[in-house]
Every structure is written in C-alpha cells, then in structure tokens.
C-alpha positions in Angstrom: -32.5 98.9 1.1 -30.1 99.3 4.0 -32.0 98.6 7.2 -30.6 99.8 10.5 -31.2 96.7 12.7 -30.6 97.5 16.3 -30.8 94.5 18.7 -31.8 94.9 22.3 -32.0 91.6 24.1 -33.1 91.9 27.7 -31.4 95.2 28.3 -33.2 97.7 30.6 -30.6 100.4 30.1 -31.4 101.2 26.5 -34.4 103.5 25.8 -36.4 103.2 22.6 -34.3 104.8 19.9 -34.9 108.4 18.9 -37.0 109.3 21.9 -34.2 111.4 23.2 -34.7 115.1 23.6 -32.0 116.6 25.9 -31.8 120.4 25.5 -29.4 122.8 27.1 -32.1 124.5 29.3 -34.4 121.6 30.0 -32.8 120.0 33.0 -36.1 119.2 34.8 -37.5 117.3 31.8 -34.3 115.2 31.7 -35.0 114.1 35.2 -38.3 112.7 34.1 -36.7 110.1 31.8 -36.6 106.4 32.4 -35.0 105.5 35.7 -32.5 102.6 35.6 -32.6 100.1 38.4 -29.5 98.5 39.9 -30.4 94.8 40.1 -28.3 94.3 43.2 -29.5 97.2 45.3 -32.8 98.1 43.8 -31.8 101.7 43.7 -32.8 104.0 40.8 -29.8 105.0 38.7 -29.1 107.1 35.7 -32.1 109.4 36.1 -30.5 112.5 34.6 -29.3 111.1 31.3 -31.0 109.0 28.8 -28.9 106.0 27.7 -27.0 106.4 24.4 -28.8 105.5 21.2 -27.9 105.3 17.6 -28.7 108.5 15.8 -27.9 110.9 18.7 -26.0 114.0 17.4 -23.8 116.6 19.0 -22.3 120.0 18.1 -18.7 118.8 18.7 -16.6 115.9 19.8 -16.2 117.4 23.2 -19.9 117.6 23.6 -20.3 113.9 22.7 -17.5 113.0 25.1 -19.0 115.0 27.9 -22.4 113.5 27.4 -21.1 109.9 27.6 -18.9 110.9 30.6 -21.9 112.5 32.4 -24.1 109.4 31.7 -21.3 107.1 33.0 -20.8 109.1 36.1 -24.6 109.2 36.8 -24.7 105.4 36.3 -21.6 104.6 38.3 -18.8 103.7 35.8 -15.9 105.5 34.1 -15.0 105.8 30.4 -11.9 106.1 28.3 -11.1 106.6 24.6 -10.5 103.2 23.1 -9.6 104.5 19.7 -9.9 107.5 17.4 -9.0 108.3 13.9 -8.2 111.5 11.9 -8.5 112.6 8.3 -5.6 111.6 6.1 -2.7 114.2 6.2 -4.7 116.2 8.8 -5.1 116.3 12.5 -8.8 116.8 12.2 -10.6 114.1 14.2 -13.1 112.1 12.2 -14.3 109.4 14.5 -13.7 107.7 17.9 -14.8 104.8 20.1 -15.6 105.6 23.8 -15.8 102.6 26.1 -16.2 101.6 29.7 -12.9 101.6 31.4 -13.4 97.9 32.3 -13.1 97.1 28.6 -10.4 94.6 27.6 -8.1 92.5 29.8 -4.6 92.9 31.2 -1.7 92.4 28.8 0.5 89.3 29.5 3.4 91.5 30.8 1.0 93.2 33.2 -0.5 89.9 34.5 1.9 89.8 37.5 1.3 93.4 38.5 0.3 94.0 42.1 -2.4 96.4 41.0 -5.9 95.0 41.4 -7.5 93.7 38.2 -10.3 96.0 37.2 -10.8 95.0 33.6 -13.5 92.5 32.8 -13.8 92.6 29.1 -16.8 94.9 29.4 -18.5 95.4 26.0 -20.2 98.8 26.8 -19.2 101.4 24.2 -20.4 104.1 21.7 -18.9 104.7 18.3 -18.9 108.3 17.1 -18.3 109.7 13.6 -18.2 113.2 12.1 -21.1 113.8 9.7 -22.2 116.8 7.6 -22.2 120.3 9.0 -19.5 119.3 11.5 -22.0 117.4 13.7 -21.0 114.2 15.6 -23.3 111.3 15.4 -23.5 108.0 17.4 -23.6 105.2 14.9 -23.1 102.1 17.2 -24.1 101.5 20.8 -23.6 98.7 23.3 -25.1 99.5 26.7 -24.7 96.2 28.5 -22.0 95.9 31.2 -20.7 92.6 32.5 -19.8 93.9 36.0 -21.3 95.7 38.9 -21.1 99.5 39.0 -18.7 101.0 41.6 -19.6 104.8 41.9 -16.8 105.4 44.4 -14.1 103.9 42.2 -15.5 105.6 39.1 -15.5 108.9 40.9 -11.7 108.7 41.2 -11.2 107.8 37.5 -9.4 110.1 35.1 -12.5 110.9 33.1 -14.6 112.0 36.1 -11.7 114.0 37.8 -11.2 115.8 34.5 -14.9 116.7 34.4 -14.9 117.8 38.1 -11.8 120.0 37.5 -13.6 121.8 34.6 -16.6 122.3 36.8 -14.6 124.0 39.6 -12.9 126.3 37.1 -16.3 127.6 36.0 -17.5 127.9 39.6 -21.0 126.7 38.8 -23.1 123.9 40.3 -21.8 120.6 39.0 -24.9 119.0 37.6 -26.1 122.2 36.0 -22.7 122.5 34.1 -22.8 118.9 33.1 -26.3 119.3 31.6 -25.5 122.6 29.8 -22.3 121.2 28.2 -24.4 118.6 26.4 -25.6 120.5 23.3 -27.5 117.6 21.7 -29.1 118.2 18.3 -32.8 117.5 18.1 -33.0 115.8 14.7 -35.3 118.0 12.6 -37.5 115.1 11.5 -38.1 113.9 15.1 -41.1 115.8 16.5 -42.9 115.8 19.7 -44.9 112.7 18.9 -41.7 110.8 18.9 -40.4 108.5 16.2 -41.7 110.8 13.5 -45.3 111.1 14.6 -47.7 112.2 11.9 -49.3 114.6 14.3 -46.7 117.3 13.6 -45.4 119.0 10.5 -42.5 120.7 12.4 -39.4 120.9 10.3 -40.9 119.5 7.2 -40.7 122.7 5.2 -36.9 122.2 4.7 -36.8 118.4 5.2 -39.0 116.3 2.9 -40.1 113.2 4.6 -41.7 110.2 2.9 -44.4 109.3 5.4 -45.2 106.1 3.6 -41.8 104.7 4.7 -42.3 105.2 8.5 -44.6 104.0 11.2 -47.6 106.2 11.6 -47.9 107.1 15.2 -50.2 109.5 17.1 -49.2 111.8 19.9 -48.1 109.8 22.9 -47.7 106.5 21.0 -43.9 106.7 21.1 -44.0 107.0 24.9 -46.4 104.1 25.1 -44.0 101.9 23.2 -41.1 103.1 25.4 -43.0 102.5 28.6 -44.1 99.1 27.7 -40.6 97.9 26.6 -39.1 99.4 29.7 -41.5 97.7 32.0 -41.3 94.4 30.1 -37.5 94.3 30.5 -37.8 94.9 34.2 -39.7 91.7 34.9 -38.6 89.7 31.8 -34.8 89.4 31.5 -35.1 87.5 28.2 -37.4 90.0 26.6 -36.3 90.8 23.1 -37.0 93.7 20.8 -35.7 95.1 17.5 -36.3 98.5 15.9 -35.8 99.5 12.3 -35.0 103.2 11.7 -34.9 105.3 8.6 -31.8 107.2 7.7 -33.6 110.3 9.1 -34.1 108.7 12.5 -37.8 107.8 12.1 -39.1 104.6 13.4 -40.0 102.3 10.6 -40.8 98.9 12.0 -40.8 97.2 15.5 -40.5 93.6 16.6 -40.8 92.2 20.1 -41.2 88.9 21.9 -41.2 87.9 25.6 -39.1 85.1 27.1 -42.0 82.7 27.5 -42.9 82.9 23.8 -39.2 82.3 22.9 -39.1 79.2 25.0 -42.5 78.0 23.8 -41.2 78.1 20.2 -38.8 75.3 21.1 -41.9 73.0 21.7 -44.5 74.4 19.3 -42.4 76.0 16.5 -43.1 73.3 13.9 -46.1 75.1 12.3 -46.5 78.9 12.5 -49.2 81.2 11.2 -48.2 84.7 10.1 -51.4 86.5 11.1 -51.9 89.7 9.0 -55.6 90.2 9.6 -54.9 93.6 11.4 -52.9 94.8 8.4 -55.1 93.5 5.6 -58.3 94.9 7.2 -56.8 98.4 7.8 -56.9 98.3 11.6 -55.6 101.4 13.4 -52.6 99.4 14.7 -50.5 97.9 11.9 -49.9 94.6 13.7 -48.5 91.3 12.5 -48.6 88.4 15.0 -46.7 85.2 14.8 -49.0 82.4 16.1 -48.5 78.8 16.9 -50.6 76.1 18.5 -50.0 74.6 21.9 -50.7 71.2 23.3 -54.4 72.1 24.1 -54.9 73.4 20.5 -54.9 77.0 21.8 -53.4 79.8 19.9 -49.9 80.7 21.1 -48.2 84.1 20.5 -44.7 83.7 19.2 -43.9 87.4 18.5 -45.4 90.7 17.3 -44.5 93.4 14.8 -45.6 96.9 14.0 -45.0 97.7 10.3 -44.8 100.9 8.4 -46.0 99.3 5.2 -46.5 95.9 3.5 -43.5 96.1 1.2 -41.0 93.3 0.4 -38.2 95.0 2.3 -40.4 95.4 5.4 -41.4 91.8 5.4 -37.7 90.8 4.9 -36.7 92.8 7.9 -39.4 91.4 10.1 -38.9 87.8 9.1 -35.1 88.1 9.6 -35.7 89.7 13.0 -38.0 86.9 14.1 -35.7 84.2 12.8 -32.7 85.8 14.5 -34.7 85.8 17.8 -35.4 82.1 17.3 -31.7 81.3 16.9 -32.0 80.8 13.2 -34.3 77.8 13.4 -37.2 78.2 10.9 -40.5 76.4 11.3 -41.3 73.3 9.2 -44.5 74.9 7.8 -45.5 78.6 7.4 -49.1 79.7 6.9 -50.0 83.1 5.6 -52.7 84.9 3.7 -52.5 85.1 -0.1 -50.1 88.0 -0.5 -47.6 88.0 -3.4 -45.2 90.4 -1.6 -45.2 88.2 1.6 -44.8 85.1 -0.6 -41.6 86.5 -2.0 -40.2 87.4 1.4 -41.0 84.0 2.9 -39.2 82.3 0.0 -36.2 84.6 0.6 -35.9 84.2 4.4 -37.4 80.6 4.8 -36.4 78.8 1.6 -36.8 75.3 3.1 -40.1 75.8 4.9 -43.4 74.6 3.4 -45.3 77.8 2.7 -49.1 77.5 2.4 -52.1 79.9 2.3 -54.5 79.7 5.2 -57.4 77.7 3.8 -60.3 79.4 5.8 -59.0 82.8 4.5 -58.9 81.4 0.9 -62.5 80.0 1.1 -63.7 83.3 2.5 -62.0 85.3 -0.2 -63.6 83.1 -2.9 -67.0 84.0 -1.7 -66.2 87.7 -1.4 -64.8 87.9 -4.9 -67.7 86.1 -6.7 -70.4 88.7 -6.3 -73.9 87.2 -6.4 -72.6 83.7 -5.7 -71.7 84.8 -2.2 -75.2 84.0 -1.0 -75.8 80.9 -3.1 -76.1 77.9 -0.8 -75.8 75.6 -3.8 -72.5 77.1 -4.8 -71.1 77.0 -1.3 -72.1 73.3 -1.0 -70.3 72.4 -4.3 -67.3 74.5 -3.4 -66.9 72.9 0.0 -67.3 69.4 -1.4 -64.7 70.1 -4.1 -62.1 71.5 -1.8 -62.6 69.5 1.4 -63.8 66.1 0.1 -61.4 65.5 -2.9 -59.0 62.7 -2.0 -56.9 62.7 -5.2 -55.5 65.5 -7.4 -57.4 64.4 -10.6 -60.6 64.2 -8.5 -60.2 67.8 -7.3 -59.3 69.2 -10.8 -62.2 67.5 -12.5 -64.6 68.7 -9.7 -63.2 72.3 -10.0 -63.7 72.3 -13.8 -67.3 71.1 -13.4 -68.0 73.7 -10.7 -66.8 76.8 -12.7 -68.6 75.6 -15.8 -71.9 74.9 -14.0 -71.9 78.3 -12.3 -70.6 80.2 -15.3 -67.4 81.5 -13.8 -64.8 80.1 -16.3 -63.6 83.6 -17.3 -63.3 85.0 -13.8 -59.7 86.4 -13.7 -59.3 86.5 -10.0 -60.5 82.9 -9.6 -58.3 81.7 -12.4 -55.3 83.3 -10.7 -56.2 81.6 -7.4 -56.5 78.2 -9.2 -53.0 78.7 -10.6 -51.7 78.7 -7.0 -53.9 75.8 -5.9 -50.9 73.8 -4.6 -50.4 76.3 -1.8 -54.0 76.1 -0.5 -55.9 73.0 -1.7 -55.6 70.2 0.9 -55.3 67.5 -1.8 -51.8 68.9 -2.7 -50.6 69.3 0.9 -50.8 65.7 2.2 -47.1 65.5 2.8 -47.0 68.7 4.8 -47.4 68.7 8.6 -49.9 71.3 9.9 -50.5 70.1 13.5 -54.2 71.2 13.2 -53.2 74.9 12.7 -54.6 75.2 9.1 -58.0 73.6 9.4 -59.2 71.2 6.7 -62.7 70.7 8.0 -65.8 72.4 6.7 -67.1 75.2 8.9 -64.0 75.6 11.0 -62.1 78.9 11.1 -58.8 80.2 12.5 -59.4 83.2 14.8 -56.8 86.0 15.3 -54.8 85.7 18.5 -56.3 89.0 19.8 -59.8 88.2 18.6 -62.3 89.9 20.9 -59.7 92.3 22.3 -58.4 94.3 19.2 -60.9 96.0 17.0 -60.5 98.3 13.9 -60.5 101.4 16.1 -58.3 100.1 18.9 -55.5 102.6 19.5 -51.8 101.7 20.1 -52.2 102.9 23.7 -55.3 100.7 24.2 -53.5 97.8 22.7 -50.5 97.9 25.0 -52.7 98.6 28.0 -54.4 95.3 27.5 -51.6 93.3 25.9 -50.2 91.8 29.1 -53.7 91.1 30.4 -54.4 89.1 27.3 -51.2 87.1 27.6 -51.9 86.5 31.3 -55.4 85.3 30.6 -54.2 82.8 28.0 -51.3 81.6 30.1 -53.7 81.1 33.0 -56.0 79.1 30.7 -53.1 76.9 29.6 -52.1 76.3 33.3 -55.6 75.4 34.2 -55.9 73.0 31.3 -52.6 71.5 32.2 -53.8 70.8 35.7 -57.1 69.5 34.5 -55.5 67.1 32.0 -53.0 65.8 34.5 -55.4 65.3 37.4 -58.8 64.4 35.8 -59.9 61.0 34.6 -61.4 61.5 31.1 -64.7 59.7 30.3 -64.2 57.0 27.7 -66.7 56.7 24.8 -65.8 53.2 23.6 -64.1 50.0 24.8 -61.4 50.4 22.2 -57.9 49.9 23.5 -56.5 52.8 21.5 -58.8 55.2 23.3 -57.8 53.8 26.7 -54.1 54.0 25.7 -54.2 57.7 24.6 -56.5 58.7 27.5 -53.4 58.3 29.7 -51.1 60.4 27.4 -53.0 63.1 25.5 -54.2 66.3 26.9 -58.0 66.5 27.3 -58.6 68.6 24.2 -56.5 66.4 21.9 -58.1 63.3 23.4 -61.6 64.6 22.5 -60.5 65.1 18.9 -59.0 61.6 18.9 -62.2 60.1 20.5 -64.2 61.4 17.5 -62.1 59.2 15.2 -62.4 56.2 17.5 -66.2 56.6 17.6 -66.3 56.9 13.8 -64.5 53.6 13.4 -68.0 52.1 13.6 -68.9 53.7 10.3 -66.0 51.9 8.5 -66.6 48.4 7.0 -65.5 46.1 4.3 -61.7 46.1 4.8 -60.2 44.6 1.7 -56.5 44.0 0.7 -56.0 45.3 -2.8 -52.2 45.1 -3.1 -49.3 43.5 -1.4 -45.5 43.8 -1.8 -43.6 42.1 0.9 -44.4 43.7 4.2 -46.1 46.6 2.5 -49.8 46.1 2.1 -52.5 48.4 0.7 -56.1 48.2 1.9 -59.4 49.7 0.8 -61.9 50.7 3.5 -65.5 51.7 2.8 -67.0 54.4 5.0 -70.8 55.0 5.1 -72.0 58.6 5.2 -73.7 60.3 8.1 -77.1 59.1 6.9 -76.0 55.5 7.0 -76.5 55.3 3.2 -74.4 52.4 1.9 -74.9 53.5 -1.7 -72.9 56.7 -1.1 -70.1 55.0 0.9 -66.6 56.3 0.1 -63.5 54.2 -0.5 -60.3 55.1 1.4 -56.9 53.7 0.6 -54.6 52.8 3.6 -51.0 51.6 3.2 -49.6 49.5 6.1 -46.0 48.4 6.6 -46.1 45.4 8.9 -42.3 45.5 9.4 -42.2 49.1 10.8 -45.8 49.3 12.0 -46.2 52.3 9.7 -49.6 53.3 8.5 -50.8 56.0 6.1 -54.3 56.9 5.0 -55.1 58.8 1.8 -57.1 61.3 3.9 -53.7 62.4 5.6 -55.4 63.1 8.9 -52.1 62.5 10.8 -50.3 65.3 8.8 -53.3 67.6 8.9 -54.3 67.2 12.6 -51.4 65.4 14.3 -53.2 62.2 15.2 -54.4 59.0 13.4 -57.7 58.8 11.6 -60.4 56.1 11.9 -59.3 54.4 8.7 -55.8 53.9 9.9 -57.1 52.7 13.3 -59.2 50.1 11.6 -56.2 48.8 9.6 -54.1 48.6 12.8 -56.9 46.8 14.6 -57.4 44.4 11.6 -53.7 43.5 11.8 -53.9 42.8 15.5 -51.9 45.8 16.6 -53.1 46.4 20.2 -51.4 49.8 20.8 -50.8 52.8 18.5 -47.1 52.8 17.4 -45.0 55.4 19.3 -44.2 57.5 16.2 -47.9 58.4 15.9 -48.1 59.8 19.5 -46.5 63.3 19.2 -44.9 64.8 22.3 -46.5 68.1 21.4 -49.9 66.7 22.5 -48.8 64.8 25.6 -49.9 66.0 29.1 -46.8 64.4 30.8 -44.3 66.3 28.6 -42.4 68.9 30.7 -42.5 72.3 29.1 -40.3 74.9 30.7 -41.2 78.4 29.6 -37.8 79.8 30.6 -34.7 80.8 28.6 -32.3 78.0 27.5 -30.6 76.9 30.7 -27.3 76.3 28.9 -24.2 75.3 30.8 -23.9 75.1 34.6 -20.4 76.7 34.3 -20.5 80.1 36.1 -17.8 82.6 36.5 -17.8 82.9 40.3 -16.4 86.4 40.2 -19.1 87.7 37.8 -22.4 88.8 39.6 -24.2 89.2 36.2 -23.7 85.4 35.7 -24.9 84.8 39.3 -28.2 86.4 38.5 -28.6 84.8 35.1 -27.9 81.3 36.5 -30.0 81.6 39.6 -33.0 83.2 37.7 -33.1 80.4 35.1 -32.9 77.6 37.7 -35.5 79.2 39.9 -37.9 79.5 36.9 -37.3 75.9 36.2 -38.5 75.0 39.7 -41.5 77.2 39.3 -42.6 75.6 36.1 -42.1 72.1 37.4 -43.8 73.1 40.6 -47.0 73.7 38.6 -47.4 70.1 37.5 -49.5 69.1 40.5 -50.4 70.0 44.1 -47.7 67.6 45.3 -45.1 69.2 43.0 -46.2 72.7 44.2 -45.8 71.7 47.9 -42.3 70.3 47.4 -41.2 73.3 45.4 -42.6 75.8 48.0 -40.9 73.9 50.9 -37.6 73.9 49.0 -37.9 77.6 48.4 -38.5 78.4 52.1 -35.6 76.2 53.2 -33.3 77.7 50.6 -34.2 81.3 51.6 -33.5 80.5 55.2 -30.1 79.1 54.4 -29.2 82.1 52.3 -30.3 84.5 55.0 -28.0 82.6 57.5 -25.1 83.2 55.2 -25.9 86.9 54.9 -26.2 87.2 58.7 -22.7 85.9 59.2 -21.4 89.0 57.3 -23.5 91.6 58.9 
C-alpha cells in the first residue's frame, strides 16, 4: 500500500490537510480560517488564504498560480516559477514547481554584483501536476521559510505587479478579484465533516468510498484536530505531527507528539508500551498511545495516534512515523497486547527490539477465555504460582502441564495457542530482557492506561482534545513536585544497611521505596552456601523463608558473583525486571564484604540528581547571524534549558530568575539605542 506520509514538524503555517474549502463566492468564510502569526511582530498574517496542502485541486494552471501568488502576497513574500515541464512533442504544460523568490543562491558569476543579495536558499514551494479531467493538483508542499517576510519588497516583485495589473484592467476591488480567480475544486469525497466524515453521504452516489479505510469522524471532529494542532504549534515549536491520507483525500491515520515527550524519550526510551486498550475495547476514539516510565515510576506519554483500522499497513505507517520522530532510534524493549497483526508490524519496523506481550493483559485474558474457571480461586492461585513463581524453564513447563491436566483444560484451543507463544509473555523466558519495571512481574499489580480516569468508552474526540493538555499538565506538575520532594527531603531509613543509606542519596523517593522493600527482605534470607567456583566466578545458593516464616517451604535462589568485576546476577532477575538489585544479590554482595552497590547497578534513569532537560536537542552553538529564524531557535532552546535547570531547587530558581531579569534589562538597553 502506498501511504502519503506528510511530515509537519513545528510548522504553524500548514493547516491540517484536506480541511480546505475555498469557493468562488465564499470570501467571508475564507477570512475565518486559521490566522498565521509573525513570530517577530506578533501580527496576524495570511487570514484570507489557507496554506497550501497536498491534494488541493484547481480548474487550470493559471488558477493554481494565482492562488499561490495571492497566498504569498497575503503572507508577505513573492513567488516565481522554478521549473515546468510539457508533454513530449507538445506545448501542453504537464507540471510545474512554484517557489518563494528567495529560493536558491546567487551564481558564482553574480557573486560580485552590486545588487543586494535576496536569496536565502528558502525551501518553500509547491509542486503541481495535471491530473484527469484537466485539473491541476498539488502533490508536494513545503511551507517553511528561512527568512523574515518583507511585504513592501514583495509588493514590488514581478509576480505581485503582474497580479495588480490584471486587477486594474478588470476595474474591480483587488481582494475580491483575487478570491474569485481561485476556482478551487472541492474534492467530491471531502464533505462538511472534514477528512471524510461519516456524517455525510454527499457525493457518494458517483464516488464509491471504502469507509473501513478511513478515520471515522463526527461533525466538527476535523475542526477539533485542526484547532488543537494549530494551538499546539503556537506554543510548542518542536511539536510534530504526521497525517496519512487516502488517494481520495480522506484522513486515514494521524500521529502527533509534543517537544517535551520527544526530549523525554532520550532519557526513558529504553522500554516502551504500545497501549491499544482504547482500540481493543472499542472506545469511541481509536487511540493508540506510546507510553514509557519516568524516574518516579510514573507513566510517560511518548506519542499518540488515531487509527482508521488495526491492519498491518496501518501499524506499519504509525510505527514508522513514530520511529522517524525519534530520529530512527528504536527502544530496547517493546511491550504490546497479544495481537498477531501488530506482532508482524513490530517485527518489520523494530527488528532488533525485544518484543513481549504485556503480562497483566495476558493473565486477564486467560481468565476471560476460560469460562467457569474465571471465578475459581483455586485456579487463579495455581495460575499465579505457575507464572510468577517459576524460576526455571522446566519448572514452569511442568507446572503448566500439571495445571491444565488438573483443571481439565488440555484441549482448550485458545490456551494452547497462547502457550505456543509463551516465550513472549512468561517471565521465566524473559530474564535477559530489560523491562525497567514497565511490564510488572508481581502478582496483583497492573498497568493502567495513560489516560485512565479521563478517557471512557463514550468519550468523544472533542472531549478528548479538550482535556488532553490538562492531563499532560497535571502529570508534568506531579513529576515536578516529586522531583522537588526527592531532591529536598530526607527519606526515612528502614534499616541500618549501608546499601540503603547509599541509595537514599541517589534514588528518587519512589524508587528508593521499592529498593527498601528488598533491603528489609534481606532478613528473610539465610544459609548462604557456595555451590560452584571457577576462578573469580562463584555461584551461591541462598535460602529464603516464606512470609509465614515456615522454614520447610523455604526456596533456593542461585546467585552468580564475579569477584573481579563486582558483577552479580540472581536467578530471579529482579535487576532486569525492575531496574534495581534484589535481596538475594544484596546478601551475596554483603557476604563478600562489598560495602557499596557497584555503579553499574545504579541506573541513571532512577537518579534524582540526573539533569533532564525536556527541550529539543540543543545541537550546535553555530548560528547564522543574518538568519532571524536561527536566532529564535537558538534563544528558545537555551532559555528552556535555563527554565528546566531553574526547577532543580529554590536556590536554582532564584539564580535563574535574577539572570532573566538582568538579561531582559540589558536587551532593552540595546533596543533603546536604536529607537
């Protein structure tokens, strides 16, 4: 399938595709379109003309040229024809590229010309081609400019003078003529709902449309998407969204992510959950959320998608869109529900990642698919013991066999198919995979959807976007408060163990609490015995009494320890599953006289003193002093760095605030000299 992937990265000037509806006698409605804002002056620009978008169609080449020229004049730049081509052995024009007149650079022979250099290599352009029925369609768009707009200079350009001359000959009001010369087709399959809303059947008598291949939207949903993306880009320069359109111009899939989430992926992108609970449970909004885990073990949003269906091609598009946004760096571990289609797409786009099924979802589905056993406490107890307590593969497989025979479910087809995929969900097969606590391996724990408590089955798209920013703000505020609390509070120690004291100075409060549970449980471990030795590598067996202090039911845990490299590994694999050492490993370190936990077992993702800057990549300090766009980009990123570091403590905040005031006063003094 050929997907039209349109990338819009931090660009306020591009409307959501296919929301365009400029008609010859509808000038007033055109004025209600999205206003563009000049980042230098703050003035609203481009109110009369929607930005160009892939899929726009015109009755003639002249109409297409006039539209782009009017749009350019309204915005404050001029255009020219970069190239055009004709049909072989004919003068009939077949296609053209119209570009900003600042495109390109001077030729070498022109370099010494006294004329002022006006070309900046500007990328803004549209590509047109002739399609069936003699219509002209836009099939490529770049709306970003790398220079300031100069309406006065643009007014004197050839393209605008030509337009003004035509206006005078017709002796009609300028703007009115400009609008009425743009005879833009309204694509038959695009109805008033926008993006192919299912609320209208207009045009479908002559144009068959496969509704299963497009996003189902209600009336007003398209405008909701447009409004949110527009507002997000105003305050979020690194906001990123992608849209997937059908050949008929319908919206098929959408992906978006804000700059904070993009930056957070750099710190917490090791393990990512593809949350499809809203798709699999038939919620009104077909949402897929990419979720990570931050340094307080709080869920972290790493992107969202709205999907037309759950097909292989749809997942391929979404995963590639997400990976593109993350600069092509895949996570180490991907967790999904048990979906064959998604499994194939993950293997295609993330071939080197460890792909596992979310264990709480698997356990829940087992109970749901076994009929009467759903309410059997005996079955649930045996199932939990088999899945969670098995330390070795043969132990798990024997326990599973005993379970299905005892409860008479040997011939259950669904359960047999699940068992065939056991390496993707049973913990005993995943001990070499790092999960950072995201896929829980403890009985009774669950993973809740990111929007749990906010999005329900009947939540509409409009309601979702109305509360979307509020949810993010609430979670960001929670993270900031926990950061402050972890950095400035003195946690209460539960033991006199040196390991607890050591990590109380490093871990965030939430991770410390999890680690403290292991330290406290060291007291249940006894009888450390060396069972094997090979040079510096030694294997120990540790007995652990159960919660009832019953020594007869004590379990044996094997722990390997390398004295040369201070490396320790327990058969329970707590470090890979949860990101910190277990009580068995701690006992072996203590037994060998190791007073501090080795540095390789203190992950930076859990530390409270690790600077996390939720701003775009700062990149190089090299700035083109003549390019105002680079001024803004550089100043914004550096200012956001100061904001993030100013949140570390009250002292940091006061220093940052004082520096901002002094900087602003200095800048104003410079401005005053030129008034």
